[in-house]
N, CA, C and O atoms as CSV, one atom per row, in Angstrom:
chain,resi,resn,atom,element,x,y,z
A,1,MET,N,N,0.835,-1.177,0.000
A,1,MET,CA,C,0.000,0.000,0.000
A,1,MET,C,C,0.885,1.247,0.000
A,1,MET,O,O,1.823,1.343,0.791
A,2,GLU,N,N,0.589,2.197,-0.882
A,2,GLU,CA,C,1.378,3.413,-0.992
A,2,GLU,C,C,0.940,4.428,0.048
A,2,GLU,O,O,-0.237,4.483,0.406
A,3,PRO,N,N,1.885,5.241,0.541
A,3,PRO,CA,C,1.523,6.255,1.516
A,3,PRO,C,C,0.612,7.307,0.914
A,3,PRO,O,O,0.688,7.592,-0.281
A,4,ASP,N,N,-0.245,7.882,1.733
A,4,ASP,CA,C,-1.133,8.950,1.312
A,4,ASP,C,C,-0.354,10.254,1.372
A,4,ASP,O,O,-0.106,10.781,2.456
A,5,VAL,N,N,0.032,10.778,0.210
A,5,VAL,CA,C,0.865,11.975,0.195
A,5,VAL,C,C,0.071,13.233,0.493
A,5,VAL,O,O,0.661,14.307,0.613
A,6,THR,N,N,-1.250,13.141,0.618
A,6,THR,CA,C,-2.052,14.310,0.966
A,6,THR,C,C,-2.296,14.394,2.464
A,6,THR,O,O,-2.761,15.423,2.954
A,7,ALA,N,N,-1.994,13.340,3.193
A,7,ALA,CA,C,-2.193,13.337,4.645
A,7,ALA,C,C,-1.077,14.126,5.320
A,7,ALA,O,O,0.027,14.225,4.784
A,8,PRO,N,N,-1.361,14.691,6.499
A,8,PRO,CA,C,-0.290,15.378,7.227
A,8,PRO,C,C,0.868,14.426,7.481
A,8,PRO,O,O,0.671,13.249,7.785
A,9,SER,N,N,2.058,14.945,7.353
A,9,SER,CA,C,3.228,14.098,7.526
A,9,SER,C,C,3.438,13.764,8.991
A,9,SER,O,O,2.896,14.418,9.881
A,10,GLN,N,N,4.224,12.749,9.218
A,10,GLN,CA,C,4.556,12.341,10.579
A,10,GLN,C,C,5.610,13.252,11.192
A,10,GLN,O,O,5.860,13.189,12.396
A,11,THR,N,N,6.231,14.098,10.374
A,11,THR,CA,C,7.348,14.905,10.862
A,11,THR,C,C,6.997,16.374,11.006
A,11,THR,O,O,7.882,17.223,10.902
A,12,GLY,N,N,5.743,16.700,11.241
A,12,GLY,CA,C,5.420,18.096,11.504
A,12,GLY,C,C,4.108,18.556,10.921
A,12,GLY,O,O,3.581,19.580,11.356
A,13,GLY,N,N,3.561,17.853,9.962
A,13,GLY,CA,C,2.253,18.176,9.446
A,13,GLY,C,C,2.191,19.354,8.493
A,13,GLY,O,O,1.097,19.805,8.156
A,14,ARG,N,N,3.324,19.865,8.048
A,14,ARG,CA,C,3.296,20.992,7.120
A,14,ARG,C,C,2.955,20.505,5.726
A,14,ARG,O,O,3.431,19.457,5.289
A,15,GLN,N,N,2.137,21.262,5.037
A,15,GLN,CA,C,1.743,20.906,3.679
A,15,GLN,C,C,1.722,22.147,2.808
A,15,GLN,O,O,1.628,23.266,3.312
A,16,GLY,N,N,1.809,21.951,1.514
A,16,GLY,CA,C,1.659,23.038,0.564
A,16,GLY,C,C,2.976,23.646,0.138
A,16,GLY,O,O,4.015,23.416,0.757
A,17,PRO,N,N,2.918,24.439,-0.948
A,17,PRO,CA,C,4.132,25.017,-1.529
A,17,PRO,C,C,4.918,25.899,-0.562
A,17,PRO,O,O,6.147,25.826,-0.530
A,18,ALA,N,N,4.240,26.729,0.225
A,18,ALA,CA,C,4.953,27.607,1.159
A,18,ALA,C,C,5.676,26.784,2.222
A,18,ALA,O,O,6.814,27.084,2.585
A,19,GLU,N,N,5.009,25.752,2.714
A,19,GLU,CA,C,5.623,24.896,3.726
A,19,GLU,C,C,6.780,24.094,3.140
A,19,GLU,O,O,7.792,23.876,3.806
A,20,ASP,N,N,6.626,23.655,1.890
A,20,ASP,CA,C,7.714,22.944,1.215
A,20,ASP,C,C,8.946,23.841,1.102
A,20,ASP,O,O,10.071,23.402,1.340
A,21,ALA,N,N,8.718,25.101,0.736
A,21,ALA,CA,C,9.829,26.038,0.606
A,21,ALA,C,C,10.537,26.226,1.942
A,21,ALA,O,O,11.765,26.292,1.992
A,22,VAL,N,N,9.772,26.310,3.014
A,22,VAL,CA,C,10.366,26.444,4.343
A,22,VAL,C,C,11.236,25.225,4.651
A,22,VAL,O,O,12.333,25.361,5.193
A,23,LEU,N,N,10.745,24.038,4.303
A,23,LEU,CA,C,11.530,22.822,4.550
A,23,LEU,C,C,12.852,22.840,3.805
A,23,LEU,O,O,13.884,22.468,4.364
A,24,VAL,N,N,12.832,23.270,2.547
A,24,VAL,CA,C,14.083,23.328,1.777
A,24,VAL,C,C,15.036,24.319,2.427
A,24,VAL,O,O,16.218,24.027,2.609
A,25,LEU,N,N,14.524,25.480,2.774
A,25,LEU,CA,C,15.381,26.495,3.385
A,25,LEU,C,C,15.920,26.016,4.733
A,25,LEU,O,O,17.089,26.246,5.045
A,26,GLU,N,N,15.093,25.360,5.525
A,26,GLU,CA,C,15.548,24.823,6.812
A,26,GLU,C,C,16.559,23.693,6.627
A,26,GLU,O,O,17.451,23.503,7.454
A,27,SER,N,N,16.407,22.946,5.530
A,27,SER,CA,C,17.311,21.809,5.308
A,27,SER,C,C,18.737,22.254,5.029
A,27,SER,O,O,19.668,21.452,5.116
A,28,ARG,N,N,18.912,23.505,4.699
A,28,ARG,CA,C,20.275,24.013,4.483
A,28,ARG,C,C,21.073,23.978,5.781
A,28,ARG,O,O,22.283,23.755,5.761
A,29,GLY,N,N,20.403,24.197,6.905
A,29,GLY,CA,C,21.065,24.137,8.201
A,29,GLY,C,C,20.857,22.816,8.917
A,29,GLY,O,O,21.675,22.402,9.739
A,30,ASP,N,N,19.746,22.158,8.591
A,30,ASP,CA,C,19.394,20.881,9.224
A,30,ASP,C,C,18.977,19.909,8.115
A,30,ASP,O,O,17.795,19.831,7.783
A,31,PRO,N,N,19.923,19.176,7.543
A,31,PRO,CA,C,19.632,18.303,6.400
A,31,PRO,C,C,18.485,17.319,6.646
A,31,PRO,O,O,17.845,16.878,5.692
A,32,GLN,N,N,18.216,16.969,7.895
A,32,GLN,CA,C,17.142,16.025,8.198
A,32,GLN,C,C,15.776,16.563,7.763
A,32,GLN,O,O,14.857,15.781,7.517
A,33,GLN,N,N,15.632,17.878,7.666
A,33,GLN,CA,C,14.367,18.471,7.230
A,33,GLN,C,C,13.993,18.029,5.813
A,33,GLN,O,O,12.814,17.972,5.461
A,34,PHE,N,N,14.999,17.720,5.017
A,34,PHE,CA,C,14.742,17.302,3.635
A,34,PHE,C,C,14.019,15.962,3.579
A,34,PHE,O,O,13.347,15.659,2.593
A,35,ALA,N,N,14.152,15.165,4.622
A,35,ALA,CA,C,13.496,13.852,4.667
A,35,ALA,C,C,11.982,13.979,4.548
A,35,ALA,O,O,11.331,13.102,3.980
A,36,GLU,N,N,11.419,15.055,5.074
A,36,GLU,CA,C,9.973,15.240,4.955
A,36,GLU,C,C,9.565,15.450,3.502
A,36,GLU,O,O,8.516,14.967,3.076
A,37,LEU,N,N,10.381,16.160,2.748
A,37,LEU,CA,C,10.079,16.331,1.325
A,37,LEU,C,C,10.165,15.002,0.588
A,37,LEU,O,O,9.367,14.723,-0.307
A,38,TYR,N,N,11.135,14.192,0.972
A,38,TYR,CA,C,11.240,12.858,0.383
A,38,TYR,C,C,9.971,12.061,0.689
A,38,TYR,O,O,9.382,11.462,-0.211
A,39,ASP,N,N,9.556,12.052,1.938
A,39,ASP,CA,C,8.353,11.315,2.324
A,39,ASP,C,C,7.129,11.806,1.569
A,39,ASP,O,O,6.244,11.023,1.225
A,40,ARG,N,N,7.085,13.089,1.317
A,40,ARG,CA,C,5.928,13.693,0.661
A,40,ARG,C,C,5.895,13.414,-0.836
A,40,ARG,O,O,4.826,13.145,-1.383
A,41,TYR,N,N,7.036,13.470,-1.510
A,41,TYR,CA,C,7.052,13.422,-2.972
A,41,TYR,C,C,7.613,12.147,-3.595
A,41,TYR,O,O,7.389,11.901,-4.781
A,42,ALA,N,N,8.314,11.352,-2.851
A,42,ALA,CA,C,8.900,10.128,-3.425
A,42,ALA,C,C,7.866,9.199,-4.044
A,42,ALA,O,O,8.131,8.652,-5.114
A,43,PRO,N,N,6.696,8.989,-3.431
A,43,PRO,CA,C,5.716,8.104,-4.068
A,43,PRO,C,C,5.286,8.594,-5.456
A,43,PRO,O,O,5.109,7.789,-6.370
A,44,ASP,N,N,5.120,9.907,-5.613
A,44,ASP,CA,C,4.737,10.460,-6.923
A,44,ASP,C,C,5.846,10.269,-7.952
A,44,ASP,O,O,5.587,9.879,-9.090
A,45,VAL,N,N,7.074,10.544,-7.548
A,45,VAL,CA,C,8.214,10.379,-8.457
A,45,VAL,C,C,8.350,8.910,-8.849
A,45,VAL,O,O,8.561,8.590,-10.019
A,46,HIS,N,N,8.230,8.032,-7.880
A,46,HIS,CA,C,8.357,6.594,-8.149
A,46,HIS,C,C,7.295,6.129,-9.144
A,46,HIS,O,O,7.607,5.406,-10.091
A,47,ARG,N,N,6.054,6.535,-8.939
A,47,ARG,CA,C,4.981,6.145,-9.876
A,47,ARG,C,C,5.262,6.661,-11.283
A,47,ARG,O,O,5.086,5.938,-12.264
A,48,TYR,N,N,5.699,7.910,-11.376
A,48,TYR,CA,C,5.998,8.507,-12.670
A,48,TYR,C,C,7.088,7.712,-13.395
A,48,TYR,O,O,6.940,7.364,-14.566
A,49,VAL,N,N,8.168,7.433,-12.693
A,49,VAL,CA,C,9.291,6.714,-13.295
A,49,VAL,C,C,8.883,5.285,-13.655
A,49,VAL,O,O,9.250,4.788,-14.720
A,50,ALA,N,N,8.134,4.629,-12.784
A,50,ALA,CA,C,7.709,3.249,-13.054
A,50,ALA,C,C,6.862,3.183,-14.322
A,50,ALA,O,O,6.985,2.239,-15.102
A,51,ARG,N,N,6.006,4.176,-14.531
A,51,ARG,CA,C,5.184,4.197,-15.752
A,51,ARG,C,C,6.035,4.433,-16.993
A,51,ARG,O,O,5.734,3.897,-18.060
A,52,ARG,N,N,7.097,5.231,-16.865
A,52,ARG,CA,C,7.925,5.565,-18.018
A,52,ARG,C,C,8.960,4.491,-18.332
A,52,ARG,O,O,9.177,4.150,-19.494
A,53,LEU,N,N,9.598,3.961,-17.289
A,53,LEU,CA,C,10.731,3.068,-17.509
A,53,LEU,C,C,10.537,1.666,-16.957
A,53,LEU,O,O,11.299,0.761,-17.296
A,54,GLY,N,N,9.550,1.473,-16.128
A,54,GLY,CA,C,9.332,0.172,-15.512
A,54,GLY,C,C,9.758,0.152,-14.062
A,54,GLY,O,O,10.580,0.955,-13.620
A,55,ASP,N,N,9.183,-0.780,-13.336
A,55,ASP,CA,C,9.475,-0.902,-11.903
A,55,ASP,C,C,10.938,-1.197,-11.628
A,55,ASP,O,O,11.470,-0.795,-10.593
A,56,TRP,N,N,11.588,-1.891,-12.541
A,56,TRP,CA,C,12.960,-2.324,-12.301
A,56,TRP,C,C,13.936,-1.154,-12.178
A,56,TRP,O,O,15.023,-1.328,-11.627
A,57,LEU,N,N,13.579,0.036,-12.675
A,57,LEU,CA,C,14.445,1.207,-12.551
A,57,LEU,C,C,13.902,2.264,-11.595
A,57,LEU,O,O,14.628,3.181,-11.212
A,58,ALA,N,N,12.653,2.148,-11.214
A,58,ALA,CA,C,11.994,3.219,-10.466
A,58,ALA,C,C,12.659,3.510,-9.119
A,58,ALA,O,O,12.804,4.675,-8.749
A,59,ASP,N,N,13.060,2.489,-8.392
A,59,ASP,CA,C,13.696,2.724,-7.088
A,59,ASP,C,C,14.989,3.519,-7.241
A,59,ASP,O,O,15.218,4.489,-6.519
A,60,ASP,N,N,15.828,3.107,-8.179
A,60,ASP,CA,C,17.117,3.778,-8.373
A,60,ASP,C,C,16.943,5.215,-8.861
A,60,ASP,O,O,17.624,6.120,-8.378
A,61,VAL,N,N,16.043,5.428,-9.806
A,61,VAL,CA,C,15.841,6.769,-10.352
A,61,VAL,C,C,15.223,7.684,-9.295
A,61,VAL,O,O,15.583,8.858,-9.209
A,62,THR,N,N,14.305,7.163,-8.497
A,62,THR,CA,C,13.713,7.966,-7.427
A,62,THR,C,C,14.792,8.390,-6.433
A,62,THR,O,O,14.859,9.558,-6.051
A,63,ALA,N,N,15.619,7.462,-6.023
A,63,ALA,CA,C,16.697,7.787,-5.081
A,63,ALA,C,C,17.646,8.817,-5.681
A,63,ALA,O,O,18.033,9.772,-5.007
A,64,GLU,N,N,18.019,8.631,-6.931
A,64,GLU,CA,C,18.928,9.567,-7.600
A,64,GLU,C,C,18.291,10.950,-7.738
A,64,GLU,O,O,18.978,11.960,-7.589
A,65,THR,N,N,16.994,11.008,-8.018
A,65,THR,CA,C,16.289,12.284,-8.134
A,65,THR,C,C,16.411,13.084,-6.841
A,65,THR,O,O,16.712,14.277,-6.860
A,66,PHE,N,N,16.172,12.412,-5.723
A,66,PHE,CA,C,16.225,13.117,-4.450
A,66,PHE,C,C,17.660,13.441,-4.030
A,66,PHE,O,O,17.892,14.430,-3.333
A,67,LEU,N,N,18.596,12.639,-4.436
A,67,LEU,CA,C,19.995,12.957,-4.169
A,67,LEU,C,C,20.396,14.229,-4.920
A,67,LEU,O,O,21.040,15.114,-4.357
A,68,VAL,N,N,20.011,14.310,-6.187
A,68,VAL,CA,C,20.296,15.508,-6.988
A,68,VAL,C,C,19.589,16.717,-6.380
A,68,VAL,O,O,20.200,17.775,-6.231
A,69,ALA,N,N,18.312,16.578,-6.029
A,69,ALA,CA,C,17.553,17.686,-5.445
A,69,ALA,C,C,18.181,18.129,-4.121
A,69,ALA,O,O,18.267,19.325,-3.843
A,70,PHE,N,N,18.616,17.171,-3.311
A,70,PHE,CA,C,19.246,17.500,-2.035
A,70,PHE,C,C,20.528,18.292,-2.256
A,70,PHE,O,O,20.780,19.277,-1.562
A,71,ARG,N,N,21.320,17.874,-3.200
A,71,ARG,CA,C,22.571,18.593,-3.488
A,71,ARG,C,C,22.316,19.986,-4.049
A,71,ARG,O,O,23.136,20.887,-3.868
A,72,ARG,N,N,21.190,20.169,-4.725
A,72,ARG,CA,C,20.853,21.462,-5.332
A,72,ARG,C,C,19.994,22.340,-4.424
A,72,ARG,O,O,19.556,23.409,-4.850
A,73,ARG,N,N,19.745,21.926,-3.204
A,73,ARG,CA,C,18.816,22.667,-2.344
A,73,ARG,C,C,19.306,24.084,-2.058
A,73,ARG,O,O,18.487,24.954,-1.762
A,74,TYR,N,N,20.592,24.347,-2.135
A,74,TYR,CA,C,21.102,25.695,-1.906
A,74,TYR,C,C,20.748,26.642,-3.052
A,74,TYR,O,O,20.778,27.862,-2.887
A,75,ARG,N,N,20.417,26.082,-4.202
A,75,ARG,CA,C,20.044,26.902,-5.363
A,75,ARG,C,C,18.545,27.202,-5.405
A,75,ARG,O,O,18.095,28.025,-6.203
A,76,PHE,N,N,17.775,26.534,-4.544
A,76,PHE,CA,C,16.318,26.715,-4.578
A,76,PHE,C,C,15.953,28.158,-4.223
A,76,PHE,O,O,16.426,28.709,-3.228
A,77,ASP,N,N,15.099,28.754,-5.061
A,77,ASP,CA,C,14.604,30.107,-4.843
A,77,ASP,C,C,13.081,30.057,-4.891
A,77,ASP,O,O,12.513,29.850,-5.963
A,78,PRO,N,N,12.405,30.241,-3.756
A,78,PRO,CA,C,10.941,30.156,-3.742
A,78,PRO,C,C,10.270,31.128,-4.699
A,78,PRO,O,O,9.144,30.884,-5.134
A,79,ALA,N,N,10.935,32.219,-5.034
A,79,ALA,CA,C,10.353,33.192,-5.962
A,79,ALA,C,C,10.276,32.645,-7.381
A,79,ALA,O,O,9.515,33.160,-8.200
A,80,ARG,N,N,11.052,31.611,-7.681
A,80,ARG,CA,C,11.078,31.047,-9.037
A,80,ARG,C,C,10.119,29.885,-9.225
A,80,ARG,O,O,9.966,29.387,-10.341
A,81,GLY,N,N,9.468,29.442,-8.149
A,81,GLY,CA,C,8.519,28.343,-8.288
A,81,GLY,C,C,8.506,27.444,-7.072
A,81,GLY,O,O,9.249,27.641,-6.110
A,82,SER,N,N,7.645,26.455,-7.145
A,82,SER,CA,C,7.458,25.544,-6.018
A,82,SER,C,C,8.576,24.496,-5.957
A,82,SER,O,O,9.327,24.288,-6.910
A,83,VAL,N,N,8.644,23.855,-4.804
A,83,VAL,CA,C,9.604,22.760,-4.634
A,83,VAL,C,C,9.288,21.654,-5.632
A,83,VAL,O,O,10.187,21.077,-6.243
A,84,ARG,N,N,8.010,21.369,-5.786
A,84,ARG,CA,C,7.595,20.307,-6.709
A,84,ARG,C,C,8.122,20.590,-8.120
A,84,ARG,O,O,8.650,19.693,-8.777
A,85,LEU,N,N,7.977,21.834,-8.583
A,85,LEU,CA,C,8.487,22.190,-9.915
A,85,LEU,C,C,10.008,22.155,-9.964
A,85,LEU,O,O,10.587,21.825,-10.999
A,86,SER,N,N,10.660,22.491,-8.855
A,86,SER,CA,C,12.119,22.475,-8.851
A,86,SER,C,C,12.672,21.058,-8.895
A,86,SER,O,O,13.857,20.860,-9.164
A,87,MET,N,N,11.813,20.062,-8.630
A,87,MET,CA,C,12.243,18.667,-8.691
A,87,MET,C,C,12.369,18.182,-10.141
A,87,MET,O,O,13.055,17.193,-10.402
A,88,ILE,N,N,11.726,18.854,-11.067
A,88,ILE,CA,C,11.717,18.399,-12.461
A,88,ILE,C,C,13.128,18.326,-13.045
A,88,ILE,O,O,13.468,17.309,-13.651
A,89,PRO,N,N,13.969,19.362,-12.890
A,89,PRO,CA,C,15.339,19.214,-13.409
A,89,PRO,C,C,16.109,18.083,-12.732
A,89,PRO,O,O,16.901,17.396,-13.378
A,90,ALA,N,N,15.878,17.890,-11.434
A,90,ALA,CA,C,16.551,16.790,-10.730
A,90,ALA,C,C,16.091,15.452,-11.293
A,90,ALA,O,O,16.897,14.541,-11.482
A,91,LEU,N,N,14.806,15.339,-11.556
A,91,LEU,CA,C,14.271,14.109,-12.149
A,91,LEU,C,C,14.854,13.903,-13.543
A,91,LEU,O,O,15.222,12.786,-13.908
A,92,GLY,N,N,14.936,14.968,-14.310
A,92,GLY,CA,C,15.519,14.862,-15.648
A,92,GLY,C,C,16.962,14.391,-15.607
A,92,GLY,O,O,17.377,13.564,-16.419
A,93,SER,N,N,17.726,14.921,-14.655
A,93,SER,CA,C,19.124,14.499,-14.515
A,93,SER,C,C,19.224,13.024,-14.155
A,93,SER,O,O,20.097,12.312,-14.649
A,94,ALA,N,N,18.330,12.576,-13.296
A,94,ALA,CA,C,18.353,11.172,-12.873
A,94,ALA,C,C,17.846,10.244,-13.973
A,94,ALA,O,O,18.301,9.106,-14.093
A,95,LEU,N,N,16.902,10.735,-14.775
A,95,LEU,CA,C,16.312,9.897,-15.826
A,95,LEU,C,C,17.220,9.695,-17.030
A,95,LEU,O,O,17.177,8.639,-17.661
A,96,ARG,N,N,18.030,10.674,-17.355
A,96,ARG,CA,C,18.818,10.620,-18.586
A,96,ARG,C,C,19.585,9.320,-18.784
A,96,ARG,O,O,19.384,8.648,-19.796
A,97,PRO,N,N,20.447,8.948,-17.864
A,97,PRO,CA,C,21.203,7.705,-18.106
A,97,PRO,C,C,20.318,6.462,-18.070
A,97,PRO,O,O,20.543,5.519,-18.829
A,98,GLU,N,N,19.332,6.454,-17.206
A,98,GLU,CA,C,18.468,5.281,-17.098
A,98,GLU,C,C,17.569,5.149,-18.320
A,98,GLU,O,O,17.292,4.037,-18.772
A,99,ARG,N,N,17.121,6.256,-18.847
A,99,ARG,CA,C,16.270,6.209,-20.034
A,99,ARG,C,C,17.058,5.675,-21.230
A,99,ARG,O,O,16.542,4.892,-22.028
A,100,SER,N,N,18.291,6.101,-21.340
A,100,SER,CA,C,19.149,5.592,-22.416
A,100,SER,C,C,19.333,4.086,-22.293
A,100,SER,O,O,19.279,3.364,-23.289
A,101,LEU,N,N,19.549,3.619,-21.081
A,101,LEU,CA,C,19.690,2.189,-20.835
A,101,LEU,C,C,18.406,1.446,-21.199
A,101,LEU,O,O,18.459,0.393,-21.834
A,102,ALA,N,N,17.266,1.981,-20.806
A,102,ALA,CA,C,15.981,1.333,-21.098
A,102,ALA,C,C,15.731,1.276,-22.607
A,102,ALA,O,O,15.252,0.265,-23.122
A,103,VAL,N,N,16.054,2.358,-23.309
A,103,VAL,CA,C,15.859,2.386,-24.768
A,103,VAL,C,C,16.763,1.355,-25.430
A,103,VAL,O,O,16.328,0.633,-26.328
A,104,ARG,N,N,18.021,1.280,-24.990
A,104,ARG,CA,C,18.945,0.288,-25.577
A,104,ARG,C,C,18.447,-1.127,-25.327
A,104,ARG,O,O,18.517,-1.977,-26.215
A,105,ARG,N,N,17.947,-1.385,-24.131
A,105,ARG,CA,C,17.434,-2.731,-23.832
A,105,ARG,C,C,16.220,-3.067,-24.676
A,105,ARG,O,O,16.102,-4.184,-25.180
A,106,ARG,N,N,15.311,-2.106,-24.835
A,106,ARG,CA,C,14.122,-2.358,-25.670
A,106,ARG,C,C,14.519,-2.633,-27.116
A,106,ARG,O,O,13.971,-3.531,-27.756
A,107,ARG,N,N,15.470,-1.861,-27.624
A,107,ARG,CA,C,15.923,-2.067,-28.995
A,107,ARG,C,C,16.577,-3.434,-29.145
A,107,ARG,O,O,16.368,-4.128,-30.140
A,108,SER,N,N,17.351,-3.804,-28.172
A,108,SER,CA,C,18.037,-5.082,-28.190
A,108,SER,C,C,17.013,-6.227,-28.183
A,108,SER,O,O,17.150,-7.196,-28.931
A,109,CYS,N,N,15.996,-6.104,-27.339
A,109,CYS,CA,C,14.964,-7.149,-27.252
A,109,CYS,C,C,14.162,-7.221,-28.541
A,109,CYS,O,O,13.831,-8.314,-29.001
A,110,SER,N,N,13.841,-6.061,-29.138
A,110,SER,CA,C,13.030,-6.079,-30.342
A,110,SER,C,C,13.826,-6.575,-31.540
A,110,SER,O,O,13.236,-7.129,-32.467
A,111,SER,N,N,15.128,-6.401,-31.556
A,111,SER,CA,C,15.926,-6.866,-32.671
A,111,SER,C,C,16.101,-8.385,-32.637
A,111,SER,O,O,16.439,-8.990,-33.654
A,112,ARG,N,N,15.875,-8.996,-31.489
A,112,ARG,CA,C,15.976,-10.437,-31.362
A,112,ARG,C,C,14.747,-11.181,-31.851
A,112,ARG,O,O,14.798,-12.380,-32.125
A,113,THR,N,N,13.644,-10.456,-31.958
A,113,THR,CA,C,12.388,-11.121,-32.373
A,113,THR,C,C,12.191,-11.090,-33.849
A,113,THR,O,O,11.190,-11.604,-34.349
């Protein structure tokens, strides 16, 4: 069963774009704050990746997405958009190598038939 990402979190109950921005800003001094964003958005990222590339890559790409986002948290500017939107470049960075691998595997499988 997947977690309900609309329910209040176990780590403080903050929700919404303004609260997400506060978490990113707080995570600069207290990296543990970023864990709440992971809990909130990882299920959505995982579902998205699983639909695009398959379950076999979704765990790795989800983890890589959040690693990239965590490393880029100092660049986050709430005036430029929401945390959710700022995850898109991180997801793109994580997807690039895996998508290439998935395409090569599909081509390889189709050429055998």
